[in-house]
Backbone as a chain_set.jsonl record, in Angstrom:
{"seq": "XXXXXXXXXXXXXXXXXXXXXXXXXXXXXXXXXXXXXXXXXXXXXXXXXXXXXXXXXXXXXXXXXXXXXXXXXXXXXXXXXXXXXXXXXXXXXXXXXXXXXXXXXXXX", "coords": {"N": [[-27.286, 18.917, 11.682], [-27.495, 15.836, 13.613], [-25.443, 14.92, 16.445], [-25.521, 11.703, 16.219], [-25.509, 11.261, 13.904], [-23.71, 12.299, 12.996], [-21.543, 11.434, 14.504], [-20.864, 8.764, 12.844], [-19.539, 6.787, 10.37], [-20.345, 7.757, 7.268], [-20.638, 7.878, 3.138], [-19.449, 10.102, 0.745], [-22.222, 10.917, -0.076], [-23.705, 10.202, 2.249], [-24.683, 8.086, 2.794], [-24.337, 4.989, 5.069], [-21.478, 3.461, 5.212], [-21.001, 1.046, 7.171], [-23.166, -0.958, 7.897], [-23.528, -2.393, 10.178], [-23.893, -0.113, 11.934], [-26.989, 1.176, 12.103], [-29.516, 2.141, 13.089], [-33.018, 2.424, 14.08], [-33.528, 4.714, 14.866], [-31.666, 6.388, 14.495], [-32.29, 6.344, 11.27], [-34.826, 7.507, 12.212], [-33.525, 10.493, 12.614], [-32.363, 10.859, 9.969], [-34.133, 11.183, 8.009], [-36.207, 13.112, 10.022], [-33.988, 14.984, 9.571], [-34.717, 15.659, 6.513], [-36.924, 16.517, 6.554], [-39.199, 14.516, 7.394], [-41.117, 13.078, 8.836], [-41.449, 9.456, 10.059], [-43.562, 7.48, 9.418], [-46.098, 4.703, 9.806], [-45.8, 3.452, 6.599], [-43.463, 4.0, 6.175], [-42.254, 3.05, 7.284], [-42.61, 0.069, 6.556], [-41.638, 0.244, 3.924], [-38.617, 0.611, 4.506], [-38.137, -1.542, 5.853], [-38.936, -3.958, 4.218], [-37.344, -3.156, 2.598], [-34.379, -3.686, 3.64], [-35.049, -6.286, 4.117], [-34.729, -7.37, 1.398], [-32.493, -6.829, 1.23], [-30.855, -8.464, 2.841], [-31.688, -11.414, 1.282], [-30.299, -10.671, -1.014], [-28.259, -9.137, -0.93], [-28.049, -6.807, -2.502], [-28.662, -3.926, -3.044], [-32.419, -2.762, -4.185], [-32.915, -1.135, -7.852], [-34.992, 1.731, -8.618], [-37.202, 0.722, -10.191], [-37.074, -2.516, -9.947], [-37.815, -2.014, -7.093], [-40.4, -0.71, -7.087], [-42.047, -3.039, -8.377], [-41.176, -5.1, -6.659], [-42.635, -4.831, -4.159], [-45.657, -4.343, -4.933], [-45.768, -6.721, -5.807], [-46.023, -7.815, -2.656], [-47.286, -6.372, -1.151], [-49.319, -5.388, -2.802], [-50.88, -3.469, -5.242], [-51.556, -0.741, -5.624], [-49.76, 0.13, -3.339], [-47.316, -0.922, -4.556], [-46.648, 0.862, -6.795], [-44.849, 3.642, -8.849], [-45.946, 6.717, -7.964], [-47.09, 6.341, -5.653], [-44.755, 5.72, -4.36], [-43.234, 8.384, -4.286], [-44.36, 9.747, -2.532], [-43.594, 9.013, -0.37], [-41.081, 8.948, -0.382], [-39.581, 11.779, -0.922], [-37.584, 12.605, -2.353], [-36.591, 10.559, -4.464], [-37.031, 7.253, -4.501], [-36.172, 4.67, -4.152], [-33.464, 5.327, -3.59], [-33.395, 7.012, -1.274], [-35.138, 6.154, 0.402], [-33.297, 3.906, 0.955], [-30.854, 4.751, 1.818], [-32.102, 5.544, 4.503], [-32.541, 3.523, 5.342], [-30.235, 2.178, 5.978], [-28.482, 1.068, 4.021], [-26.201, 0.369, 1.252], [-26.014, 3.02, -1.819], [-28.801, 2.262, -4.132], [-28.203, 0.601, -7.215], [-27.647, 1.605, -10.261], [-28.614, 3.913, -9.526], [-28.37, 7.388, -9.866]], "CA": [[-27.465, 17.48, 11.452], [-27.166, 15.398, 14.964], [-24.296, 14.289, 17.118], [-25.472, 11.005, 16.264], [-25.181, 11.178, 12.681], [-22.168, 13.089, 12.711], [-20.749, 10.257, 14.472], [-20.905, 7.584, 11.755], [-18.882, 6.725, 9.078], [-20.707, 7.652, 5.263], [-19.92, 7.858, 2.139], [-19.727, 11.448, 0.736], [-23.607, 11.459, -0.14], [-24.467, 10.321, 2.975], [-25.128, 6.494, 2.845], [-23.78, 3.909, 6.245], [-20.368, 2.357, 5.363], [-21.244, -0.065, 8.095], [-24.144, -1.651, 8.298], [-24.301, -2.437, 11.763], [-23.914, 1.431, 12.546], [-27.973, 1.527, 11.872], [-30.195, 1.666, 14.406], [-34.098, 3.11, 13.717], [-32.877, 6.254, 15.858], [-30.499, 6.693, 13.556], [-33.613, 6.264, 10.233], [-35.385, 8.765, 12.182], [-32.866, 11.128, 12.331], [-32.137, 11.139, 8.822], [-35.79, 11.383, 7.524], [-35.847, 14.117, 10.261], [-33.646, 16.111, 8.711], [-35.294, 15.585, 5.001], [-38.259, 17.223, 6.931], [-40.165, 13.327, 7.093], [-41.628, 12.08, 9.939], [-41.215, 8.45, 9.18], [-44.644, 6.383, 9.709], [-45.9, 2.913, 9.377], [-45.893, 3.039, 5.906], [-42.388, 4.012, 5.395], [-41.274, 1.314, 7.736], [-42.459, -0.705, 5.647], [-40.636, -0.208, 3.186], [-37.117, 0.442, 4.941], [-38.235, -2.89, 6.382], [-38.791, -4.74, 3.029], [-35.449, -3.206, 1.591], [-33.56, -4.843, 4.369], [-34.948, -7.99, 4.066], [-34.437, -7.692, -0.093], [-30.891, -5.936, 0.925], [-30.379, -9.972, 3.401], [-31.652, -11.976, 0.919], [-29.826, -10.6, -2.7], [-26.89, -8.649, -0.685], [-27.709, -5.894, -3.353], [-30.044, -2.283, -3.215], [-32.617, -2.456, -5.797], [-33.572, 0.315, -7.783], [-36.526, 2.082, -8.338], [-38.454, -0.253, -10.981], [-37.322, -3.338, -9.302], [-38.408, -1.952, -5.504], [-41.738, -0.84, -7.552], [-42.527, -4.215, -8.919], [-41.547, -6.144, -5.609], [-43.498, -4.088, -3.503], [-46.712, -4.417, -5.719], [-45.765, -7.948, -5.362], [-45.944, -8.454, -1.98], [-48.395, -5.198, -0.64], [-50.666, -4.974, -3.756], [-50.436, -2.494, -6.842], [-51.771, 0.448, -4.762], [-48.651, 0.628, -2.74], [-46.457, -0.839, -5.925], [-46.439, 1.946, -8.141], [-43.974, 5.361, -8.048], [-46.542, 7.894, -7.298], [-47.071, 6.002, -3.811], [-43.04, 5.652, -3.324], [-42.587, 9.179, -4.341], [-44.963, 10.698, -2.023], [-43.356, 8.664, 1.262], [-39.633, 9.047, -0.463], [-39.686, 12.561, -2.331], [-36.234, 12.919, -3.043], [-36.005, 9.359, -5.149], [-37.578, 6.362, -3.648], [-34.535, 3.798, -3.686], [-32.089, 6.287, -3.046], [-33.845, 7.981, -0.415], [-35.393, 4.955, 1.635], [-32.297, 2.82, 1.223], [-29.874, 5.728, 3.049], [-33.028, 5.176, 6.061], [-32.49, 1.669, 5.652], [-28.567, 1.752, 6.303], [-28.065, 0.805, 2.945], [-25.789, 1.299, 0.188], [-26.856, 3.499, -2.799], [-29.092, 1.235, -5.279], [-27.485, 0.233, -8.235], [-27.889, 2.332, -11.42], [-29.306, 5.294, -9.266], [-27.264, 8.606, -10.388]], "C": [[-26.686, 17.269, 13.346], [-25.934, 15.254, 15.377], [-24.281, 12.338, 16.529], [-24.914, 10.516, 14.655], [-23.912, 11.314, 12.1], [-20.77, 11.957, 13.449], [-20.3, 8.911, 13.941], [-20.626, 7.602, 10.272], [-19.421, 6.459, 8.009], [-20.257, 7.566, 4.516], [-19.875, 9.334, 1.695], [-21.679, 11.975, -0.032], [-24.341, 10.775, 1.38], [-24.784, 9.011, 3.674], [-23.813, 6.111, 4.272], [-22.639, 3.429, 4.944], [-20.457, 1.405, 5.982], [-22.543, -0.333, 8.241], [-24.86, -1.828, 9.544], [-24.276, -1.471, 12.374], [-25.765, 1.774, 12.569], [-29.161, 0.803, 12.667], [-31.879, 2.812, 13.68], [-34.034, 4.495, 14.279], [-32.486, 6.817, 14.387], [-31.859, 7.268, 12.156], [-34.315, 7.848, 10.333], [-34.947, 9.597, 12.305], [-32.616, 11.998, 11.341], [-33.148, 11.702, 8.23], [-35.717, 13.218, 8.759], [-35.55, 15.778, 9.342], [-33.937, 16.682, 7.605], [-36.898, 16.453, 5.05], [-39.366, 16.398, 6.483], [-40.06, 12.961, 8.283], [-41.793, 10.456, 9.639], [-42.512, 7.783, 9.934], [-45.016, 5.234, 9.609], [-45.867, 2.537, 7.804], [-44.448, 3.402, 5.279], [-41.495, 2.958, 5.785], [-41.294, 0.131, 6.904], [-41.789, -1.342, 4.699], [-39.027, 0.048, 3.027], [-37.295, -0.75, 5.117], [-37.699, -3.897, 5.072], [-37.898, -4.565, 2.7], [-34.01, -3.351, 2.494], [-33.866, -6.15, 4.286], [-34.308, -8.418, 2.805], [-32.825, -7.265, 0.051], [-29.829, -8.079, 1.225], [-30.334, -11.096, 2.39], [-30.943, -11.963, -0.629], [-28.574, -9.882, -2.39], [-26.281, -7.259, -1.963], [-29.243, -4.559, -3.253], [-31.025, -2.522, -4.703], [-32.758, -1.251, -5.852], [-34.971, 0.6, -8.202], [-37.4, 1.219, -9.062], [-38.374, -1.52, -10.548], [-37.671, -3.019, -7.979], [-39.792, -1.485, -6.105], [-42.418, -2.341, -7.597], [-42.5, -5.163, -7.423], [-42.521, -5.706, -4.119], [-45.147, -4.178, -3.897], [-46.825, -5.755, -5.381], [-46.497, -8.73, -3.996], [-47.189, -7.695, -0.925], [-49.627, -4.819, -1.427], [-50.52, -3.376, -4.632], [-50.857, -1.122, -5.711], [-51.027, 1.292, -3.903], [-47.289, -0.011, -3.675], [-46.183, 0.335, -6.812], [-45.681, 3.558, -7.534], [-44.489, 6.676, -7.798], [-46.773, 7.209, -5.435], [-45.994, 6.196, -3.466], [-42.885, 6.894, -2.972], [-43.391, 10.227, -3.517], [-44.405, 10.322, -0.378], [-41.592, 9.604, 1.147], [-39.91, 9.903, -1.452], [-38.303, 12.858, -3.329], [-35.689, 11.384, -3.73], [-36.193, 8.056, -3.775], [-36.357, 4.939, -2.791], [-33.595, 4.464, -3.222], [-32.561, 7.218, -1.441], [-33.886, 6.743, 1.126], [-34.06, 4.051, 1.959], [-31.308, 3.557, 2.091], [-30.373, 5.665, 4.321], [-32.744, 4.577, 5.836], [-30.791, 1.82, 5.962], [-28.034, 0.791, 4.941], [-27.394, 1.04, 1.946], [-26.767, 1.894, -0.695], [-27.012, 1.933, -3.521], [-28.05, 1.301, -6.492], [-27.781, 0.656, -9.39], [-29.068, 3.51, -10.97], [-27.984, 6.511, -8.649], [-26.99, 9.468, -9.348]], "O": [[-25.912, 17.956, 14.012], [-25.122, 15.514, 14.489], [-23.208, 11.74, 16.45], [-24.108, 9.625, 14.386], [-23.288, 10.771, 11.188], [-19.605, 11.774, 13.095], [-19.528, 8.135, 14.504], [-21.191, 8.159, 9.331], [-19.308, 5.341, 7.506], [-19.126, 7.108, 4.68], [-20.453, 9.986, 2.565], [-22.1, 13.091, -0.337], [-25.557, 10.912, 1.515], [-25.081, 8.886, 4.862], [-22.754, 6.715, 4.442], [-23.059, 3.087, 3.839], [-19.909, 0.473, 5.393], [-23.041, 0.458, 9.043], [-26.013, -1.62, 9.925], [-24.616, -1.607, 13.549], [-25.959, 2.832, 13.168], [-29.565, -0.348, 12.829], [-31.716, 3.774, 12.929], [-34.807, 5.326, 13.801], [-33.041, 7.503, 13.529], [-32.262, 8.431, 12.138], [-34.435, 8.785, 9.544], [-35.872, 10.399, 12.173], [-32.577, 13.228, 11.382], [-33.002, 12.878, 7.898], [-35.254, 14.264, 8.305], [-36.114, 16.772, 8.883], [-33.664, 17.861, 7.382], [-37.663, 16.837, 4.165], [-40.242, 16.763, 5.7], [-39.017, 12.546, 8.789], [-42.516, 10.32, 8.652], [-42.375, 7.583, 11.141], [-44.115, 4.482, 9.239], [-45.901, 1.327, 7.582], [-44.212, 3.174, 4.092], [-40.598, 2.304, 5.253], [-40.358, -0.609, 6.603], [-41.442, -2.502, 4.478], [-38.325, -0.142, 2.034], [-36.49, -1.392, 4.443], [-36.594, -4.413, 4.907], [-37.212, -5.53, 2.361], [-32.865, -3.162, 2.083], [-33.038, -7.057, 4.373], [-33.565, -9.398, 2.746], [-32.041, -7.364, -0.893], [-28.967, -8.684, 0.587], [-29.322, -11.796, 2.354], [-30.973, -12.956, -1.356], [-27.725, -9.846, -3.281], [-25.161, -6.854, -2.277], [-30.461, -4.625, -3.418], [-30.627, -2.493, -5.868], [-32.79, -0.4, -4.963], [-35.913, -0.188, -8.128], [-38.457, 0.951, -8.491], [-39.47, -2.079, -10.594], [-37.946, -4.093, -7.444], [-40.649, -2.037, -5.416], [-43.296, -2.65, -6.792], [-43.479, -5.81, -7.051], [-42.921, -6.487, -3.255], [-45.894, -4.048, -2.928], [-47.804, -6.122, -4.731], [-47.206, -9.735, -4.022], [-47.855, -8.328, -0.106], [-50.618, -4.205, -1.033], [-49.927, -2.372, -4.238], [-49.924, -0.752, -4.999], [-51.21, 2.479, -3.631], [-46.201, 0.506, -3.421], [-45.183, 0.354, -7.53], [-45.806, 4.243, -6.519], [-43.779, 7.632, -7.486], [-46.563, 7.76, -4.355], [-45.816, 6.779, -2.396], [-42.521, 7.136, -1.822], [-43.197, 11.428, -3.709], [-44.645, 11.026, 0.603], [-41.057, 10.395, 1.925], [-40.321, 9.542, -2.555], [-38.131, 13.181, -4.505], [-34.517, 11.048, -3.559], [-35.719, 7.981, -2.641], [-35.997, 4.552, -1.679], [-32.884, 4.005, -2.329], [-31.821, 7.955, -0.79], [-33.232, 6.549, 2.15], [-33.844, 3.573, 3.073], [-30.923, 2.98, 3.108], [-29.608, 5.696, 5.285], [-31.657, 4.859, 6.34], [-30.505, 0.682, 6.334], [-27.214, -0.118, 5.066], [-27.794, 2.06, 1.386], [-27.969, 1.631, -0.648], [-26.243, 0.975, -3.602], [-27.147, 2.138, -6.526], [-28.5, -0.226, -9.861], [-30.02, 3.917, -11.636], [-27.193, 6.56, -7.708], [-26.218, 10.412, -9.516]]}, "num_chains": 1, "name": "protein.A"}
């Protein structure tokens, strides 16, 4: 892993302990470590999650994420298949980690 990732305080699953440490560069490094190059579609979900967290002070579980993405961007994006193509290790968990948010509620 890169020195940027290693220099930040995270929990045992790699979620940032301090949201203020988040940067786009960090998100790119986390994704690259997972073999993902973040596209505009990824950033759309990451930005949505950050906005959701600002409004509700909670990271949404997959069901809520899917439903809310669908309301905002349409059913072609608001479905599990689309989100798992972007974030194969779990859309809510993986995208929240890239977004610098805590692990979503209800995720194991």
